[in-house]
ChimeraX commands (.cxc) that place a marker at each C-alpha (Angstrom):
marker #1 position -37.71,-14.84,66.90 radius 0.5
marker #1 position -38.71,-14.60,63.26 radius 0.5
marker #1 position -37.07,-16.05,60.15 radius 0.5
marker #1 position -37.08,-13.64,57.22 radius 0.5
marker #1 position -34.91,-13.33,54.12 radius 0.5
marker #1 position -31.20,-12.97,54.95 radius 0.5
marker #1 position -31.72,-13.62,58.67 radius 0.5
marker #1 position -28.56,-13.99,60.77 radius 0.5
marker #1 position -28.71,-15.87,64.05 radius 0.5
marker #1 position -25.50,-16.34,66.02 radius 0.5
marker #1 position -24.28,-17.63,69.39 radius 0.5
marker #1 position -27.67,-18.77,70.69 radius 0.5
marker #1 position -29.97,-21.74,71.22 radius 0.5
marker #1 position -33.01,-21.76,68.93 radius 0.5
marker #1 position -36.30,-23.56,69.60 radius 0.5
marker #1 position -39.70,-23.03,68.04 radius 0.5
marker #1 position -41.99,-23.64,65.10 radius 0.5
marker #1 position -41.13,-22.09,61.73 radius 0.5
marker #1 position -43.13,-24.36,59.41 radius 0.5
marker #1 position -43.56,-23.33,55.76 radius 0.5
marker #1 position -41.47,-20.17,56.25 radius 0.5
marker #1 position -39.83,-18.69,53.15 radius 0.5
marker #1 position -36.52,-17.13,54.20 radius 0.5
marker #1 position -33.77,-17.45,51.57 radius 0.5
marker #1 position -30.08,-16.70,52.21 radius 0.5
marker #1 position -30.35,-16.89,55.99 radius 0.5
marker #1 position -27.61,-18.05,58.36 radius 0.5
marker #1 position -27.22,-19.88,61.66 radius 0.5
marker #1 position -23.70,-19.56,63.09 radius 0.5
marker #1 position -22.33,-21.02,66.34 radius 0.5
marker #1 position -25.86,-22.06,67.29 radius 0.5
marker #1 position -27.84,-24.95,68.75 radius 0.5
marker #1 position -31.13,-25.88,67.12 radius 0.5
marker #1 position -33.18,-27.90,69.62 radius 0.5
marker #1 position -36.63,-29.22,68.72 radius 0.5
marker #1 position -36.97,-26.69,65.93 radius 0.5
marker #1 position -39.79,-27.38,63.47 radius 0.5
marker #1 position -39.01,-26.33,59.89 radius 0.5
marker #1 position -41.39,-28.65,58.05 radius 0.5
marker #1 position -41.80,-27.43,54.47 radius 0.5
marker #1 position -39.57,-24.38,55.08 radius 0.5
marker #1 position -37.94,-22.82,52.01 radius 0.5
marker #1 position -34.46,-21.84,53.20 radius 0.5
marker #1 position -32.61,-21.77,49.90 radius 0.5
marker #1 position -28.94,-20.78,50.10 radius 0.5
marker #1 position -29.02,-21.36,53.87 radius 0.5
marker #1 position -25.69,-21.16,55.72 radius 0.5
marker #1 position -25.07,-23.37,58.75 radius 0.5
marker #1 position -21.66,-22.91,60.39 radius 0.5
marker #1 position -20.63,-24.61,63.63 radius 0.5
marker #1 position -24.20,-25.75,64.39 radius 0.5
marker #1 position -25.58,-28.60,66.48 radius 0.5
marker #1 position -29.13,-29.65,65.57 radius 0.5
marker #1 position -31.00,-32.06,67.85 radius 0.5
marker #1 position -34.48,-33.38,67.09 radius 0.5
marker #1 position -34.84,-30.93,64.22 radius 0.5
marker #1 position -37.90,-31.50,62.01 radius 0.5
marker #1 position -37.25,-30.27,58.46 radius 0.5
marker #1 position -39.13,-32.81,56.35 radius 0.5
marker #1 position -40.21,-31.54,52.95 radius 0.5
marker #1 position -38.03,-28.44,53.25 radius 0.5
marker #1 position -36.01,-26.82,50.48 radius 0.5
marker #1 position -32.41,-26.00,51.41 radius 0.5
marker #1 position -31.12,-26.03,47.84 radius 0.5
marker #1 position -27.76,-24.31,47.46 radius 0.5
marker #1 position -27.08,-24.50,51.22 radius 0.5
marker #1 position -23.57,-24.22,52.69 radius 0.5
marker #1 position -23.09,-26.50,55.73 radius 0.5
marker #1 position -19.79,-26.40,57.66 radius 0.5
marker #1 position -19.02,-28.14,60.95 radius 0.5
marker #1 position -22.63,-29.25,61.50 radius 0.5
marker #1 position -23.98,-32.16,63.56 radius 0.5
marker #1 position -27.54,-33.41,63.10 radius 0.5
marker #1 position -28.75,-35.83,65.78 radius 0.5
marker #1 position -32.10,-37.65,65.87 radius 0.5
marker #1 position -33.54,-35.37,63.18 radius 0.5
marker #1 position -36.41,-35.95,60.74 radius 0.5
marker #1 position -35.22,-34.73,57.34 radius 0.5
marker #1 position -37.36,-36.89,55.03 radius 0.5
marker #1 position -37.70,-35.36,51.58 radius 0.5
marker #1 position -35.39,-32.44,52.47 radius 0.5
marker #1 position -33.96,-30.88,49.30 radius 0.5
marker #1 position -30.24,-30.21,49.54 radius 0.5
marker #1 position -29.87,-29.92,45.78 radius 0.5
marker #1 position -26.47,-28.47,44.78 radius 0.5
marker #1 position -25.68,-27.91,48.46 radius 0.5
marker #1 position -22.10,-27.92,49.78 radius 0.5
marker #1 position -21.58,-30.03,52.92 radius 0.5
marker #1 position -18.20,-30.12,54.66 radius 0.5
marker #1 position -17.46,-31.79,58.00 radius 0.5
marker #1 position -21.09,-32.72,58.59 radius 0.5
marker #1 position -22.43,-35.61,60.69 radius 0.5
marker #1 position -25.93,-37.06,60.51 radius 0.5
marker #1 position -26.58,-39.37,63.49 radius 0.5
marker #1 position -29.79,-41.46,63.76 radius 0.5
marker #1 position -31.58,-39.25,61.24 radius 0.5
marker #1 position -34.45,-40.06,58.90 radius 0.5
marker #1 position -33.38,-38.94,55.42 radius 0.5
marker #1 position -35.71,-41.06,53.28 radius 0.5
marker #1 position -36.41,-39.36,49.95 radius 0.5
marker #1 position -33.87,-36.61,50.74 radius 0.5
marker #1 position -32.34,-35.01,47.64 radius 0.5
marker #1 position -28.59,-34.43,47.47 radius 0.5
marker #1 position -28.69,-34.23,43.67 radius 0.5
marker #1 position -25.66,-32.35,42.34 radius 0.5
marker #1 position -24.43,-31.65,45.89 radius 0.5
marker #1 position -20.84,-31.74,47.10 radius 0.5
marker #1 position -20.20,-33.79,50.24 radius 0.5
marker #1 position -16.73,-33.84,51.79 radius 0.5
marker #1 position -15.86,-35.41,55.16 radius 0.5
marker #1 position -19.49,-36.31,55.83 radius 0.5
marker #1 position -20.69,-39.16,58.08 radius 0.5
marker #1 position -24.09,-40.80,58.07 radius 0.5
marker #1 position -24.35,-42.91,61.25 radius 0.5
marker #1 position -27.40,-45.12,61.73 radius 0.5
marker #1 position -29.52,-43.17,59.25 radius 0.5
marker #1 position -32.45,-44.22,57.04 radius 0.5
marker #1 position -31.70,-43.06,53.48 radius 0.5
marker #1 position -34.27,-45.10,51.56 radius 0.5
marker #1 position -34.88,-43.59,48.12 radius 0.5
marker #1 position -32.50,-40.71,48.84 radius 0.5
marker #1 position -31.10,-39.08,45.70 radius 0.5
marker #1 position -27.32,-38.61,45.33 radius 0.5
marker #1 position -27.45,-38.53,41.49 radius 0.5
marker #1 position -24.77,-36.29,39.95 radius 0.5
marker #1 position -23.37,-35.56,43.45 radius 0.5
marker #1 position -19.66,-35.48,44.35 radius 0.5
marker #1 position -18.89,-37.51,47.48 radius 0.5
marker #1 position -15.39,-37.50,48.95 radius 0.5
marker #1 position -14.40,-39.11,52.26 radius 0.5
marker #1 position -18.03,-39.96,53.07 radius 0.5
marker #1 position -18.99,-42.77,55.45 radius 0.5
marker #1 position -22.34,-44.54,55.71 radius 0.5
marker #1 position -22.16,-46.58,58.93 radius 0.5
marker #1 position -25.12,-48.78,59.88 radius 0.5
marker #1 position -27.41,-47.01,57.42 radius 0.5
marker #1 position -30.31,-48.26,55.35 radius 0.5
marker #1 position -29.72,-47.48,51.66 radius 0.5
marker #1 position -32.64,-49.13,49.85 radius 0.5
marker #1 position -33.30,-47.74,46.35 radius 0.5
marker #1 position -30.85,-44.93,47.12 radius 0.5
marker #1 position -29.87,-43.33,43.80 radius 0.5
marker #1 position -26.15,-42.92,43.09 radius 0.5
marker #1 position -26.57,-42.50,39.31 radius 0.5
marker #1 position -23.57,-40.64,37.86 radius 0.5
marker #1 position -22.31,-39.76,41.36 radius 0.5
marker #1 position -18.58,-39.11,41.55 radius 0.5
marker #1 position -17.33,-40.98,44.62 radius 0.5
marker #1 position -13.90,-41.14,46.18 radius 0.5
marker #1 position -13.19,-42.89,49.49 radius 0.5
marker #1 position -16.87,-43.56,50.18 radius 0.5
marker #1 position -17.27,-46.26,52.85 radius 0.5
marker #1 position -20.53,-48.23,52.80 radius 0.5
marker #1 position -19.42,-51.10,55.06 radius 0.5
marker #1 position -21.98,-52.17,57.62 radius 0.5
marker #1 position -24.94,-50.61,55.82 radius 0.5
marker #1 position -27.93,-52.31,54.21 radius 0.5
marker #1 position -27.54,-51.86,50.43 radius 0.5
marker #1 position -29.85,-52.08,47.46 radius 0.5
marker #1 position -28.74,-49.01,45.49 radius 0.5
marker #1 position -29.64,-47.55,42.12 radius 0.5
marker #1 position -26.69,-46.60,39.91 radius 0.5
marker #1 position -23.03,-47.43,40.20 radius 0.5
marker #1 position -20.84,-47.74,43.27 radius 0.5
marker #1 position -17.46,-46.93,41.71 radius 0.5
marker #1 position -15.20,-45.34,44.32 radius 0.5
marker #1 position -16.83,-47.08,47.28 radius 0.5
marker #1 position -15.70,-49.67,49.80 radius 0.5
marker #1 position -18.09,-52.45,50.76 radius 0.5
marker #1 position -17.77,-55.62,52.83 radius 0.5
marker #1 position -18.05,-59.23,51.61 radius 0.5
marker #1 position -21.62,-59.66,52.89 radius 0.5
marker #1 position -22.71,-56.59,50.93 radius 0.5
marker #1 position -20.93,-57.90,47.83 radius 0.5
marker #1 position -23.10,-61.01,47.81 radius 0.5
marker #1 position -26.22,-58.86,48.12 radius 0.5
marker #1 position -25.37,-56.55,45.22 radius 0.5
marker #1 position -24.00,-59.26,42.91 radius 0.5
marker #1 position -27.08,-59.04,40.62 radius 0.5
marker #1 position -26.55,-55.27,40.25 radius 0.5
marker #1 position -22.87,-55.81,39.38 radius 0.5
marker #1 position -23.72,-58.57,36.91 radius 0.5
marker #1 position -26.27,-56.36,35.11 radius 0.5
marker #1 position -23.78,-53.47,34.96 radius 0.5
marker #1 position -21.19,-55.79,33.42 radius 0.5
marker #1 position -23.67,-57.13,30.89 radius 0.5
marker #1 position -23.68,-60.61,32.44 radius 0.5
marker #1 position -26.77,-62.78,32.33 radius 0.5
marker #1 position -27.09,-65.22,35.21 radius 0.5
marker #1 position -29.22,-68.28,34.39 radius 0.5
marker #1 position -29.46,-71.50,36.37 radius 0.5
marker #1 position -31.33,-73.51,33.72 radius 0.5
marker link #1:1,2 radius 0.2
marker link #1:2,3 radius 0.2
marker link #1:3,4 radius 0.2
marker link #1:4,5 radius 0.2
marker link #1:5,6 radius 0.2
marker link #1:6,7 radius 0.2
marker link #1:7,8 radius 0.2
marker link #1:8,9 radius 0.2
marker link #1:9,10 radius 0.2
marker link #1:10,11 radius 0.2
marker link #1:11,12 radius 0.2
marker link #1:12,13 radius 0.2
marker link #1:13,14 radius 0.2
marker link #1:14,15 radius 0.2
marker link #1:15,16 radius 0.2
marker link #1:16,17 radius 0.2
marker link #1:17,18 radius 0.2
marker link #1:18,19 radius 0.2
marker link #1:19,20 radius 0.2
marker link #1:20,21 radius 0.2
marker link #1:21,22 radius 0.2
marker link #1:22,23 radius 0.2
marker link #1:23,24 radius 0.2
marker link #1:24,25 radius 0.2
marker link #1:25,26 radius 0.2
marker link #1:26,27 radius 0.2
marker link #1:27,28 radius 0.2
marker link #1:28,29 radius 0.2
marker link #1:29,30 radius 0.2
marker link #1:30,31 radius 0.2
marker link #1:31,32 radius 0.2
marker link #1:32,33 radius 0.2
marker link #1:33,34 radius 0.2
marker link #1:34,35 radius 0.2
marker link #1:35,36 radius 0.2
marker link #1:36,37 radius 0.2
marker link #1:37,38 radius 0.2
marker link #1:38,39 radius 0.2
marker link #1:39,40 radius 0.2
marker link #1:40,41 radius 0.2
marker link #1:41,42 radius 0.2
marker link #1:42,43 radius 0.2
marker link #1:43,44 radius 0.2
marker link #1:44,45 radius 0.2
marker link #1:45,46 radius 0.2
marker link #1:46,47 radius 0.2
marker link #1:47,48 radius 0.2
marker link #1:48,49 radius 0.2
marker link #1:49,50 radius 0.2
marker link #1:50,51 radius 0.2
marker link #1:51,52 radius 0.2
marker link #1:52,53 radius 0.2
marker link #1:53,54 radius 0.2
marker link #1:54,55 radius 0.2
marker link #1:55,56 radius 0.2
marker link #1:56,57 radius 0.2
marker link #1:57,58 radius 0.2
marker link #1:58,59 radius 0.2
marker link #1:59,60 radius 0.2
marker link #1:60,61 radius 0.2
marker link #1:61,62 radius 0.2
marker link #1:62,63 radius 0.2
marker link #1:63,64 radius 0.2
marker link #1:64,65 radius 0.2
marker link #1:65,66 radius 0.2
marker link #1:66,67 radius 0.2
marker link #1:67,68 radius 0.2
marker link #1:68,69 radius 0.2
marker link #1:69,70 radius 0.2
marker link #1:70,71 radius 0.2
marker link #1:71,72 radius 0.2
marker link #1:72,73 radius 0.2
marker link #1:73,74 radius 0.2
marker link #1:74,75 radius 0.2
marker link #1:75,76 radius 0.2
marker link #1:76,77 radius 0.2
marker link #1:77,78 radius 0.2
marker link #1:78,79 radius 0.2
marker link #1:79,80 radius 0.2
marker link #1:80,81 radius 0.2
marker link #1:81,82 radius 0.2
marker link #1:82,83 radius 0.2
marker link #1:83,84 radius 0.2
marker link #1:84,85 radius 0.2
marker link #1:85,86 radius 0.2
marker link #1:86,87 radius 0.2
marker link #1:87,88 radius 0.2
marker link #1:88,89 radius 0.2
marker link #1:89,90 radius 0.2
marker link #1:90,91 radius 0.2
marker link #1:91,92 radius 0.2
marker link #1:92,93 radius 0.2
marker link #1:93,94 radius 0.2
marker link #1:94,95 radius 0.2
marker link #1:95,96 radius 0.2
marker link #1:96,97 radius 0.2
marker link #1:97,98 radius 0.2
marker link #1:98,99 radius 0.2
marker link #1:99,100 radius 0.2
marker link #1:100,101 radius 0.2
marker link #1:101,102 radius 0.2
marker link #1:102,103 radius 0.2
marker link #1:103,104 radius 0.2
marker link #1:104,105 radius 0.2
marker link #1:105,106 radius 0.2
marker link #1:106,107 radius 0.2
marker link #1:107,108 radius 0.2
marker link #1:108,109 radius 0.2
marker link #1:109,110 radius 0.2
marker link #1:110,111 radius 0.2
marker link #1:111,112 radius 0.2
marker link #1:112,113 radius 0.2
marker link #1:113,114 radius 0.2
marker link #1:114,115 radius 0.2
marker link #1:115,116 radius 0.2
marker link #1:116,117 radius 0.2
marker link #1:117,118 radius 0.2
marker link #1:118,119 radius 0.2
marker link #1:119,120 radius 0.2
marker link #1:120,121 radius 0.2
marker link #1:121,122 radius 0.2
marker link #1:122,123 radius 0.2
marker link #1:123,124 radius 0.2
marker link #1:124,125 radius 0.2
marker link #1:125,126 radius 0.2
marker link #1:126,127 radius 0.2
marker link #1:127,128 radius 0.2
marker link #1:128,129 radius 0.2
marker link #1:129,130 radius 0.2
marker link #1:130,131 radius 0.2
marker link #1:131,132 radius 0.2
marker link #1:132,133 radius 0.2
marker link #1:133,134 radius 0.2
marker link #1:134,135 radius 0.2
marker link #1:135,136 radius 0.2
marker link #1:136,137 radius 0.2
marker link #1:137,138 radius 0.2
marker link #1:138,139 radius 0.2
marker link #1:139,140 radius 0.2
marker link #1:140,141 radius 0.2
marker link #1:141,142 radius 0.2
marker link #1:142,143 radius 0.2
marker link #1:143,144 radius 0.2
marker link #1:144,145 radius 0.2
marker link #1:145,146 radius 0.2
marker link #1:146,147 radius 0.2
marker link #1:147,148 radius 0.2
marker link #1:148,149 radius 0.2
marker link #1:149,150 radius 0.2
marker link #1:150,151 radius 0.2
marker link #1:151,152 radius 0.2
marker link #1:152,153 radius 0.2
marker link #1:153,154 radius 0.2
marker link #1:154,155 radius 0.2
marker link #1:155,156 radius 0.2
marker link #1:156,157 radius 0.2
marker link #1:157,158 radius 0.2
marker link #1:158,159 radius 0.2
marker link #1:159,160 radius 0.2
marker link #1:160,161 radius 0.2
marker link #1:161,162 radius 0.2
marker link #1:162,163 radius 0.2
marker link #1:163,164 radius 0.2
marker link #1:164,165 radius 0.2
marker link #1:165,166 radius 0.2
marker link #1:166,167 radius 0.2
marker link #1:167,168 radius 0.2
marker link #1:168,169 radius 0.2
marker link #1:169,170 radius 0.2
marker link #1:170,171 radius 0.2
marker link #1:171,172 radius 0.2
marker link #1:172,173 radius 0.2
marker link #1:173,174 radius 0.2
marker link #1:174,175 radius 0.2
marker link #1:175,176 radius 0.2
marker link #1:176,177 radius 0.2
marker link #1:177,178 radius 0.2
marker link #1:178,179 radius 0.2
marker link #1:179,180 radius 0.2
marker link #1:180,181 radius 0.2
marker link #1:181,182 radius 0.2
marker link #1:182,183 radius 0.2
marker link #1:183,184 radius 0.2
marker link #1:184,185 radius 0.2
marker link #1:185,186 radius 0.2
marker link #1:186,187 radius 0.2
marker link #1:187,188 radius 0.2
marker link #1:188,189 radius 0.2
marker link #1:189,190 radius 0.2
marker link #1:190,191 radius 0.2
marker link #1:191,192 radius 0.2
view
């Protein structure tokens, strides 16, 4: 199997190594991706529809402008993956490494991140609606100018960059981000 521009792969299980491939506007539909290696792959405008990806390696890849519908990622390494201006709907990331991933300007609707590492991930300028981060690590995760509605961060480790308007957090998280909230409100906290 070879990935070339505008490839279309349907109704099959895919395994193999496709590192550093350049194949824009391709599509996986009704497929399983098992132990596929796409490190550094440029798959701009990729379409994933009704796909299950297990142990996928796509670190450092460029999927800018991708369309993801009904996709489940499980135990995948997606560090530094660029999903800039991508459109994700009904997508689940379970136990995935997404450190330094870029969702800048992306649209995420009905997306779940479950037990994922999202340290230094970039959601700046993104639109998040009905998104849940459950048991995730969000250290230095950038939400600058993100538009968020019904975003649930409860149970995750937080130390974000940017605002959290439109999110739900728990009381333990509130204590942890109090300095961020004070700075945003122009409050100086001094004990002396």
